[in-house]
C-alpha positions as CSV (number, residue, x, y, z in Angstrom):
1,M,88.9,80.4,83.9
2,A,90.0,77.1,82.8
3,A,86.8,74.7,84.0
4,A,84.5,76.8,82.9
5,L,86.4,77.3,79.1
6,V,86.7,73.2,79.1
7,N,82.9,73.3,80.3
8,M,82.2,75.5,77.3
9,A,84.4,73.4,74.9
10,A,82.5,70.0,75.8
11,K,79.3,71.6,75.6
12,G,80.4,72.4,71.4
13,Y,80.8,76.1,71.8
14,I,84.1,77.2,71.6
15,K,87.2,74.7,70.4
16,I,90.4,74.8,72.2
17,E,93.9,74.3,70.2
18,Q,97.2,74.6,71.8
19,T,101.3,74.7,70.5
20,E,103.8,74.2,73.3
21,D,102.6,76.6,75.7
22,L,100.3,79.0,73.0
23,V,96.2,78.0,73.8
24,T,93.7,79.4,71.0
25,L,90.3,79.4,71.4
26,T,87.7,78.8,68.0
27,K,84.0,80.1,68.7
28,I,82.4,76.9,66.7
29,A,78.6,77.7,67.6
30,D,76.9,80.5,69.1
31,D,73.8,77.8,70.1
32,A,74.5,74.3,71.8
33,S,71.8,71.4,73.2
34,T,73.2,72.3,76.5
35,P,72.8,75.9,77.3
36,L,75.9,78.1,78.7
37,E,75.6,79.2,83.0
38,P,75.3,82.7,83.0
39,E,79.1,83.1,84.0
40,E,79.6,81.2,80.9
41,D,77.6,83.3,78.8
42,T,79.9,86.5,80.2
43,L,83.2,84.9,79.0
44,Q,82.1,84.2,75.8
45,W,80.3,87.5,74.8
46,R,83.3,88.9,76.7
47,L,86.3,87.2,74.8
48,F,85.1,86.7,71.6
49,G,82.7,89.7,70.6
50,S,82.7,90.4,67.0
51,F,85.7,87.9,66.7
52,D,85.9,83.8,66.9
53,T,89.1,83.7,67.7
54,F,91.1,84.6,70.5
55,D,94.5,83.0,72.3
56,F,96.3,83.7,75.6
57,S,99.5,85.2,73.8
58,H,99.4,88.1,75.9
59,S,97.6,90.2,78.8
60,T,95.6,92.5,77.1
61,P,92.7,95.4,78.4
62,H,90.1,93.3,76.6
63,L,91.6,89.7,78.6
64,A,91.3,91.6,81.8
65,D,88.0,93.2,81.0
66,A,86.6,89.2,80.1
67,A,88.2,88.4,83.9
68,E,86.6,91.2,85.7
69,G,83.0,89.6,83.7
70,F,83.7,86.5,84.8
71,R,84.4,87.4,88.4
72,I,81.1,89.5,89.1
73,A,79.0,87.0,87.2
74,L,80.1,84.1,89.6
75,L,79.2,87.0,92.4
76,D,75.7,87.0,91.0
77,T,75.4,83.5,91.0
78,G,74.6,84.1,95.4
79,Y,77.4,81.7,95.8
80,F,79.9,84.1,96.7
81,L,79.9,87.1,100.2
82,P,83.0,88.8,99.1
83,H,82.6,91.6,101.1
84,I,85.9,93.1,99.5
85,G,83.6,96.6,99.2
86,L,84.6,96.5,103.7
87,S,88.5,96.3,102.8
88,V,88.5,100.3,101.0
89,P,88.3,101.8,104.3
90,A,90.6,99.3,105.8
91,W,93.5,100.5,103.9
92,A,92.5,103.2,103.7
93,V,93.3,104.2,107.4
94,S,95.7,101.6,107.0
95,G,97.5,104.8,104.6
96,I,96.8,107.1,106.7
97,A,98.0,105.6,109.2
98,A,101.4,104.8,107.4
99,F,102.0,108.0,106.6
100,L,101.5,109.5,110.2
101,V,103.8,106.6,111.2
102,L,106.6,107.6,108.6
103,F,106.5,111.3,109.0
104,V,105.1,112.0,111.7
105,G,107.8,112.5,114.7
106,N,110.5,111.0,112.3
107,N,113.2,112.4,110.0
108,L,111.5,110.7,106.8
109,V,110.1,114.1,106.1
110,H,114.4,115.5,105.1
111,Q,114.8,112.3,102.6
112,S,115.0,112.7,98.7
113,G,111.0,113.0,97.6
114,R,111.5,111.8,94.5
115,A,113.8,109.0,95.7
116,L,111.4,108.4,98.4
117,G,108.0,108.6,96.3
118,Y,109.5,106.1,94.1
119,L,110.1,103.8,97.0
120,I,106.8,104.0,98.4
121,F,105.7,103.6,95.1
122,A,107.5,99.9,94.8
123,T,106.7,98.6,98.0
124,V,102.8,99.4,97.7
125,G,102.8,98.1,93.9
126,C,104.7,94.7,94.7
127,F,102.3,94.6,98.1
128,V,98.8,94.3,96.1
129,V,100.6,92.5,93.1
130,A,101.8,89.7,95.8
131,V,97.9,89.9,97.9
132,R,95.9,89.3,94.6
133,T,98.4,86.1,93.2
134,L,99.4,84.3,96.6
135,S,96.2,82.2,96.8
136,G,97.5,80.0,94.0
137,T,100.9,79.6,95.4
138,V,99.5,79.3,98.6
139,E,97.6,76.4,97.7
140,K,100.7,74.6,96.1
141,V,102.7,74.9,99.4
142,A,99.1,73.6,101.7
143,C,99.7,70.6,99.4
144,R,103.1,69.5,100.6
145,I,102.1,70.1,104.1
146,P,102.6,66.8,105.9
147,G,99.4,65.3,106.1
148,S,97.9,66.9,103.5
149,T,95.7,65.0,101.6
150,A,95.5,66.9,98.3
151,P,97.6,66.4,95.0
152,K,100.5,67.4,94.7
153,R,100.1,70.2,91.7
154,P,103.5,70.7,89.8
155,W,105.7,73.8,91.1
156,T,105.6,76.2,87.7
157,G,107.3,79.6,87.5
158,A,103.6,81.4,87.9
159,D,103.8,80.1,91.5
160,S,107.1,81.8,92.2
161,R,106.6,85.0,90.9
162,P,104.0,86.3,94.0
163,L,106.9,85.2,96.3
164,Y,109.1,87.6,94.3
165,F,106.5,90.7,94.7
166,L,106.1,89.3,98.6
167,A,109.9,89.7,98.6
168,G,109.9,92.9,97.1
169,A,107.3,94.7,99.2
170,L,109.1,93.4,102.6
171,V,112.7,95.1,100.9
172,G,110.8,98.1,100.3
173,I,109.5,98.1,103.9
174,S,112.9,97.4,105.5
175,L,114.3,100.5,103.7
176,L,111.6,102.3,104.8
177,G,111.9,101.0,108.4
178,L,116.5,102.1,107.8
179,M,115.5,105.5,106.6
180,S,113.0,106.6,109.2
181,S,113.5,103.8,112.1
182,P,113.1,99.8,113.1
183,I,109.5,100.8,114.9
184,A,108.1,102.4,111.7
185,A,108.7,99.4,110.2
186,L,107.4,97.0,112.5
187,L,104.3,98.7,112.0
188,L,104.2,99.2,108.8
189,A,104.5,95.5,108.4
190,G,102.2,94.3,110.7
191,F,99.6,97.1,108.6
192,A,100.5,95.2,105.5
193,V,100.0,91.4,107.0
194,V,96.7,92.9,108.5
195,N,94.9,94.0,104.9
196,A,96.0,90.5,103.9
197,V,94.9,88.4,106.1
198,F,91.3,90.3,106.4
199,Y,91.3,90.7,102.4
200,F,90.8,87.2,102.5
201,A,89.2,86.4,105.1
202,L,86.4,88.7,103.6
203,Q,86.2,86.2,100.4
204,G,83.7,83.1,101.5
205,P,80.6,81.2,100.7
206,S,77.5,82.3,101.4
207,A,75.0,79.9,103.1
208,T,74.1,78.5,99.3
209,G,77.5,78.6,98.9
210,R,78.4,76.6,101.9
211,A,75.6,74.0,101.1
212,L,76.9,73.7,97.2
213,L,80.6,72.7,98.4
214,G,79.5,69.8,100.6
215,E,78.0,68.3,97.5
216,L,81.3,69.3,95.5
217,A,83.5,67.6,98.0
218,D,81.5,64.7,97.5
219,Y,81.8,64.4,94.2
220,K,85.5,65.6,94.5
221,K,85.6,62.6,96.8
222,Y,84.5,60.1,93.9
223,L,86.4,61.9,91.5
224,S,89.9,61.9,93.2
225,G,89.3,57.8,94.4
226,V,88.0,56.5,91.0
227,E,89.2,58.3,87.9
228,G,91.3,61.0,89.2
229,D,94.7,59.1,87.5
230,A,93.3,57.9,84.6
231,I,92.2,61.4,83.3
232,S,96.0,62.5,84.3
233,R,97.4,60.2,82.3
234,T,94.8,59.7,79.5
235,L,97.3,62.0,77.1
236,A,100.5,64.3,77.2
237,S,100.4,67.0,78.8
238,D,100.5,69.9,75.5
239,Q,98.2,67.8,73.8
240,V,94.7,69.1,74.1
241,P,92.9,66.0,74.1
242,S,90.9,64.6,71.7
243,E,87.0,64.2,73.7
244,L,86.5,66.9,76.4
245,D,83.7,66.7,78.9
246,M,82.7,67.7,81.8
247,K,84.2,65.6,83.7
248,R,87.3,67.1,82.8
249,A,86.5,70.7,83.3
250,Y,85.8,69.2,87.4
251,A,89.1,67.4,87.4
252,I,91.0,70.9,86.3
253,A,88.1,72.7,89.2
254,F,89.6,70.7,91.3
255,H,93.4,70.1,90.4
256,L,92.7,66.7,89.8
257,D,94.1,66.4,86.6
258,L,98.2,66.7,86.6
259,G,99.1,66.4,83.0
260,W,97.0,68.5,80.6
261,G,94.9,69.9,82.9
262,E,97.8,71.2,84.4
263,Q,99.5,73.0,82.4
264,F,96.0,74.4,80.3
265,V,96.0,76.5,83.2
266,E,99.5,77.4,83.6
267,A,99.3,78.5,79.9
268,I,96.7,80.6,80.4
269,S,96.5,81.8,84.3
270,E,100.2,83.3,84.2
271,V,98.8,85.7,81.6
272,V,95.1,85.7,83.1
273,E,96.8,87.2,85.9
274,C,98.6,89.9,84.4
275,A,96.2,91.3,82.8
276,Q,93.9,91.6,85.9
277,V,96.8,93.0,87.8
278,F,98.3,95.6,85.4
279,E,96.1,96.0,82.6
280,K,93.5,98.9,82.9
281,K,90.5,98.4,82.5
282,N,87.6,100.7,79.8
283,D,85.0,102.7,81.5
284,D,82.6,102.4,78.7
285,D,82.4,98.6,79.3
286,H,79.1,96.7,80.7
287,L,78.4,93.6,81.8
288,P,76.2,91.8,79.2
289,S,72.5,91.0,79.9
290,L,72.0,87.5,81.5
291,T,68.4,87.2,80.6
292,G,68.0,83.9,79.7
293,S,71.4,82.7,79.5
294,R,70.3,79.5,81.5
């Protein structure tokens, strides 16, 4: 999303302003010489609506709706094959299996029902949040592995938060194991690992997407070797560059801009992730028509 916003600013549709960690977007045009991509058109339609400004001060259902619309528009490009629907029966089967492990042939039924309900709810909640937000943290860890050629992006508080939720899920599973049996705890942990692995494994590029990724890999190699350092050193991290262009948008998408771009991503990603995970979407919202948006 951050790269898309920078690209929209480069095309003259919005203006990005920043005061310390607060990012504010101002809509300055409905039409420009360069048309928006469908996912960018969806994003600006949902972010602004009848208003001309939007700020990332806190998570809201409005922001969650914009992020969801942006995600769906990206999937509609045909570059990705999420297959998230296939994970639904897997979660259902795992839930039934976990119930049988915990309650059939174990003494868990003799525990306090209310306390047990709270513990199960907290454990499942922590695990779901951890899985949905862990990808960025994994990328940060991967770039620090010896031999990795990826730029070493700064570690931030937003990267630590998924680990806290993961630790909370592990503590919950351990407590359920103590209340039931060690075997039950191991089986629950196994179900969690399998679901987490397949949640990410089911998401991948299509044949068209893989071809595009090859082209992007070549451009990333060029950008990182020729202009990556210059982009990172252009301005202080708390100042919006006076000129934003598509090159900087690509640098942010490739995690090459470790200056303002990294700070910009950090400033909005935490709010966006919280909105996606915790905020309820409105059932009466619909995706805008993308016809003629190119």
